[in-house]
Each structure stands twice: as structure tokens, then as C-alpha cells.
C-alpha positions in Angstrom: 0.0 0.0 0.0 1.4 3.4 -1.0 2.1 5.9 1.7 -0.1 9.0 1.4 1.9 12.2 1.5 1.2 14.5 4.5 0.2 17.3 2.1 -2.0 15.1 -0.1 -5.2 16.7 -1.3 -8.0 14.7 -2.9 -8.6 15.6 -6.5 -12.3 16.3 -5.8 -11.3 18.9 -3.1 -8.7 20.5 -5.4 -11.4 20.6 -8.2 -13.8 22.3 -5.9 -11.3 25.0 -5.1 -10.6 25.5 -8.8 -14.3 25.9 -9.6 -14.8 28.4 -6.8 -11.9 30.5 -8.2 -13.5 30.4 -11.6 -16.8 31.5 -10.2 -15.2 34.5 -8.5 -13.2 35.3 -11.6 -16.4 35.2 -13.7 -18.1 37.6 -11.4 -15.2 40.0 -11.5 -15.0 39.8 -15.3 -18.8 40.4 -15.6 -18.6 43.4 -13.2 -15.7 44.8 -15.1 -17.5 44.3 -18.4 -20.6 45.9 -17.0 -18.6 48.9 -15.8 -17.0 49.3 -19.2 -20.4 49.0 -21.0 -22.1 51.5 -18.7 -19.5 54.2 -19.1 -19.4 53.5 -22.9 -23.1 54.2 -22.8 -22.4 57.4 -20.8 -19.9 58.7 -23.4 -22.3 57.8 -26.3 -25.2 59.5 -24.4 -23.1 62.6 -24.0 -22.2 62.6 -27.7 -25.9 62.2 -28.6 -27.0 64.9 -26.2 -24.5 67.4 -27.4 -25.3 66.8 -31.1 -29.0 66.7 -30.7 -28.9 70.4 -29.7 -27.2 71.5 -32.9 -27.7 68.8 -35.5 -30.2 69.5 -38.3 -30.7 65.9 -39.4 -34.5 65.8 -38.9 -36.5 64.0 -36.2 -35.5 60.5 -37.2 -31.8 60.8 -36.8 -31.7 58.4 -33.8 -33.5 55.8 -35.9 -31.0 56.3 -38.7 -28.1 56.0 -36.1 -29.6 52.7 -34.8 -29.7 51.2 -38.3 -26.1 52.4 -39.2 -24.6 51.1 -35.9 -26.3 47.7 -36.3 -25.2 47.4 -39.9 -21.6 48.2 -38.9 -21.6 46.1 -35.7 -24.0 43.2 -36.3 -22.5 41.1 -33.5 -23.3 43.8 -30.8 -26.5 44.3 -29.0 -27.8 47.5 -27.5 -28.2 49.7 -30.6 -31.9 49.5 -31.0 -33.8 52.8 -31.3 -35.3 52.4 -27.9 -32.0 51.6 -26.2 -30.3 54.6 -27.9 -33.0 56.8 -26.5 -32.4 55.3 -23.0 -28.6 55.8 -23.4 -29.3 59.5 -24.1 -31.7 59.7 -21.2 -29.1 58.1 -18.9 -26.6 60.9 -19.6 -29.3 63.6 -19.3 -30.6 62.2 -16.0 -27.1 61.8 -14.3 -25.3 64.7 -15.9 -22.9 66.2 -13.4 -23.7 63.5 -10.8 -20.6 62.2 -9.0 -22.6 59.5 -7.1 -23.4 57.8 -10.4 -19.7 57.5 -11.3 -18.8 56.2 -7.9 -21.5 53.4 -7.6 -23.3 53.2 -10.9 -21.0 50.6 -12.4 -21.9 48.1 -9.7 -25.4 47.3 -11.1 -26.4 46.2 -14.6 -27.6 48.4 -17.4 -31.2 47.1 -17.3 -31.4 47.9 -13.6 -30.4 51.5 -14.4 -33.1 51.8 -17.0 -35.6 50.7 -14.4 -34.3 53.4 -12.1 -33.8 56.5 -14.2 -37.0 56.0 -16.2 -39.1 55.9 -13.0 -37.3 57.9 -10.3 -38.5 61.4 -9.7 -35.2 62.8 -8.5 -31.5 62.0 -8.2 -32.0 61.4 -4.5 -34.5 58.7 -5.2 -32.3 57.2 -7.9 -29.3 57.2 -5.5 -31.5 55.3 -2.9 -32.4 52.5 -5.4 -28.9 52.2 -6.6 -27.6 51.8 -3.1 -30.3 49.4 -2.1 -29.7 47.3 -5.2 -26.0 47.0 -4.5 -26.5 46.2 -0.8 -29.3 43.7 -1.3 -28.2 42.1 -4.5 -31.7 42.7 -6.0 -32.6 41.1 -9.3 -34.3 43.4 -11.9 -37.7 42.1 -11.0 -37.1 42.6 -7.3 -35.9 46.2 -8.0 -39.0 46.9 -10.2 -41.2 45.6 -7.4 -39.6 47.9 -4.8 -40.1 50.9 -7.1 -43.7 49.9 -7.8 -44.5 49.8 -4.1 -42.7 53.1 -3.5 -40.0 51.9 -1.1 -38.2 55.2 -1.3 -41.3 57.2 -0.2 -42.0 54.7 2.7 -38.5 54.1 4.1 -37.9 55.7 7.5 -41.4 57.2 7.7 -42.7 55.3 10.7 -43.7 57.3 13.8 -41.2 56.4 16.5 -39.6 57.5 19.7 -36.1 56.3 18.7 -34.5 59.8 19.1 -35.4 59.8 22.8 -35.0 56.1 23.5 -31.9 55.0 21.5 -28.3 56.3 21.4 -26.8 57.7 18.2 -26.2 56.3 15.6 -28.5 53.4 16.4 -31.5 55.7 16.5 -31.0 56.7 12.9 -30.3 53.2 11.7 -33.4 51.9 13.5 -35.5 54.7 12.0 -34.3 53.8 8.5 -35.1 50.1 9.1 -38.8 50.9 9.5 -41.4 51.9 6.8 -44.8 53.4 6.7 -47.0 51.9 5.4 -46.0 48.3 5.0 -47.5 46.8 1.8 -48.4 43.1 2.0 -49.7 42.9 -1.6 -48.6 39.3 -1.9 -51.6 38.4 0.3 -55.2 38.3 -0.8 -57.8 38.0 1.9 -61.5 38.1 2.2 -63.3 39.9 5.0 -63.9 39.3 7.7 -60.4 38.4 8.7 -58.6 38.5 12.1 -55.1 39.1 13.3 -54.3 35.4 13.5 -55.3 35.0 9.8 -52.9 37.8 8.9 -50.1 36.3 11.0 -50.7 32.9 9.3 -50.6 34.4 5.8 -47.5 36.4 6.5 -45.7 33.2 7.5 -47.0 31.3 4.5 -45.4 34.0 2.4 -42.4 34.4 4.7 -39.8 35.1 2.0 -41.9 38.0 0.6 -42.7 39.1 4.1 -39.0 39.4 5.0 -38.3 41.2 1.7 -40.9 43.8 2.7 -39.6 44.1 6.2 -36.1 44.8 4.8 -32.6 43.5 5.0 -31.4 42.3 8.4 -34.6 40.8 9.8 -34.3 37.1 10.9 -37.4 35.3 11.9 -37.4 33.8 15.4 -41.0 32.7 16.1 -44.7 33.2 16.0 -46.8 33.5 19.2 -43.5 33.6 21.1 -44.2 32.3 24.6 -43.2 34.3 27.7 -44.1 33.7 31.3 -44.2 36.8 33.5 -45.3 36.5 37.1 -46.8 33.0 36.5 -48.9 34.4 33.6 -48.5 33.3 30.1 -48.1 35.8 27.3 -47.7 35.3 23.6 -46.0 37.8 21.3 -47.3 37.9 17.7 -44.0 37.8 15.9 -40.4 37.9 17.2 -37.4 38.7 15.0 -33.7 39.4 15.5 -32.2 42.2 13.5 -28.6 41.3 12.4 -27.5 44.9 11.7 -29.0 46.5 14.7 -28.0 43.6 16.9 -31.3 43.5 18.8 -34.6 41.6 19.1 -37.6 43.1 17.4 -41.1 42.4 18.6 -43.8 42.9 15.9 -47.4 43.2 17.0 -50.3 43.2 14.6 -53.5 45.2 15.2 -56.2 44.9 12.6 -57.8 48.1 13.9 -57.0 51.8 14.2 -54.1 52.6 16.6 -55.1 53.5 20.2 -52.7 54.5 22.9 -53.3 51.3 24.9 -51.5 49.4 22.2 -48.3 51.2 23.0 -48.6 50.3 26.7 -49.0 46.6 25.9 -46.0 46.6 23.5 -43.9 48.4 26.1 -44.6 45.6 28.5 -43.5 43.0 25.9 -40.3 44.9 25.3 -39.5 44.9 29.0 -40.1 41.2 29.2 -37.8 40.4 26.2 -35.1 42.6 27.6 -35.3 40.8 31.0 -35.9 37.2 29.9 -34.4 36.8 26.4 -31.9 39.5 25.6 -28.3 38.7 26.1 -25.7 41.1 27.6 -24.2 42.0 24.2 -27.6 42.6 22.5 -28.9 46.2 22.0 -32.3 47.2 23.5 -35.2 45.4 22.0 -37.3 47.4 19.5 -41.0 47.2 19.1 -43.0 47.6 15.8 -46.8 48.0 16.0 -48.6 47.5 12.7 -52.1 48.8 12.5 -54.7 49.5 9.8 -54.7 53.2 10.4 -53.4 55.8 12.9 -53.7 59.5 13.7 -50.3 61.1 13.7 -50.7 63.5 16.6 -52.4 60.8 18.8 -49.6 58.4 18.0 -46.8 60.8 18.7 -48.4 61.7 22.1 -48.7 57.9 22.9 -45.0 57.3 22.3 -43.6 60.6 23.8 -43.0 59.4 27.4 -42.4 55.7 26.7 -38.7 54.9 27.3 -38.7 51.6 25.3 -37.9 52.1 21.6 -40.9 51.5 19.4 -42.5 52.6 16.1 -46.0 52.6 14.8 -46.8 52.0 11.1 -49.8 51.1 9.0 -50.1 48.0 6.9 -52.0 47.4 3.7 -53.5 44.2 2.3 -55.0 43.2 -1.0 -58.6 42.5 -0.2 -60.8 40.4 -2.4 -64.6 40.4 -2.5 -66.5 37.6 -1.0 -68.3 35.2 -3.4 -71.8 36.4 -2.4 -70.9 40.0 -3.2 -69.1 39.1 -6.4 -72.3 37.4 -7.7 -74.3 40.5 -7.1 -72.1 42.7 -9.2 -72.8 43.2 -12.9 -70.5 41.5 -15.4 -68.3 43.3 -17.9 -70.8 42.3 -20.7 -73.7 43.7 -18.7 -71.9 47.0 -18.2 -71.0 47.3 -21.9 -74.6 46.5 -22.9 -75.9 49.1 -20.5 -73.5 51.7 -21.9 -74.6 50.9 -25.5 -78.2 51.4 -24.6 -77.4 54.8 -23.0 -75.7 55.9 -26.2 
């Protein structure tokens, strides 16, 4: 039997290492290629923008340019009339913007098209570029976040974080919350109860976590605590990996009332005493309700020393069958419209 050298490595392990190096190299090559492509588009967009102000070639010169470039470079994609318009719009949107040059090359061209054709400002575009880089969003995931207006909702929850958390954790916690939360991946028929909502959120846990945002790790539903020989059950418990703290999420399928904040404050005290470790930051509470009055909510949180925020949530509600059957069909509406005409 041959002696095995001390530094012997099985071929399968060596091959695994080679494959991993190739994967890393492919990502780097792809990123480098994307960066080159993006800034080639930037230069081309600049040339088109500068010439369009002075050129007297008629209204169809971009269409002519598209044909000429595709004839000259038949093996290259990206020279369609629509894409050339977008290349020009890219330059016009980000003209003079240093942020784009610093971070823009980290996301693909089609992601950029999704952003600069829909963002209302450079600030909004910067937000979606940053979030895409940090979260590794696909184009579809990015389009969804733009559709449900993540930029407008991020950091808008009513909280007491400024008074109850030290800097910079208070700012980080504020940005981790939204208002409203949009659970449009759920369709429910009235009447429904908080337990129904909880169940549906967990059925769609991946989409639920995406809506909550990066950093939320699910711990448990109806999390059991015993305080003074009495059993209590928290709706949902999470741990936030960036904030390094537990997060208690309570659902109220009603309008916010101040008593909700008192109950959540009790739960936060219990988690801090019974669950939180020494190295964890103070537990944060999120109360999700169907609606709230801003002034009333701010008053309710003002003198509570435990960090918490209040946000609304939205569901996609479907009509019950008995109501659907009583509504006119499309054909009936069209016939009625014809008779009126």
C-alpha cells in the first residue's frame, strides 16, 4: 500500500477550489464588463445629447443611427432605437452627478433603465442604486420595490427612537422601518382576524421578509413568555442582524389606540429581561395597525422609554363570493353603456 503524503489533497477537493476560483473570476469579469459597458453608454449618451442640440438631421436621426450602428456592428446588441433613447436619457438624468460615477458601475444596465425612467429625483435614484448594491436585487425585485414606493415609505414610521436609543443606532433603526408596509402578496376576504394575517405572513415568509427589509431574521410566531406566573404570547419575534437586537412585531387589525403602545412596552421589558443577552442592544417594538392618527400616535409614544415605532399596513382585499355574484359582469356594463348611447 502506497504511503499518502502529508500534504496530499484529494482531486475532488482540489477541483472544488478551482471551480470556486473560476466563479469568483467570472463575477469580477462580468462586473468589469458591465462597468465598461455602462461608461461607454455614458460617453455615447453625452455625444448624442450634445449633437441633438445642434444637429439639423431631422426628427428620425436616432432611428438612422440605430440602423447604421447595427449594420456596422451586427454582433453587438444595444443599438436599437429604444435603447439609444435610453442611453441618451441616462446621460441627461445623471449629468454632473458624482454619485453615479462612484457606484453606478456596480449594477447592470437594465437595472439602471428601471431606475432612471421611473425615479422622480437624483435622491430617489441614489437610494435605489444603493439598495440594489447592498441587497443584490434582481431586476424584478428592484421593479417591485419601485412599484410599491419603497423610497417614499422608508424611514417614515412614527417612532420614539430619538429619545430612547443612542446615536447612531436611533438613525439606523428609523431607516429600518417603513410606513406603510405593503403586503400585496396576500389576498384576503373579509372578515379576517389578526391570526389570519399572521398565518398568511408566515405562508409568504420570503416575501414578508423582503418587505420588512434587510437584516430581519425570523425567530418565532406567538412567542411564549411567562411573567409572574402568567402566560403571554408575542405575535412575531425577529432578530435584526444589523441593529444587533430583538424586534417584537405586534399586529392590530384596527386603528391605533394609545393602549396598544402600553402593551407593547410591557412585551419589550419582558424580552429585555428574559431573552436579551448582555451583548444585545435594547429590544425594539413595531406595532402594525390598519390606520393611525399622527398626533395621537406621537403623544402615545412621547413618554415611553422603550424604543418602538407605529406603522400602518395594507392588504390586497378580495370580494366575498356572495358579493361578487351581485355585481354586474363586464358584458352587462357594456350593454348598458350601449343602450345609454
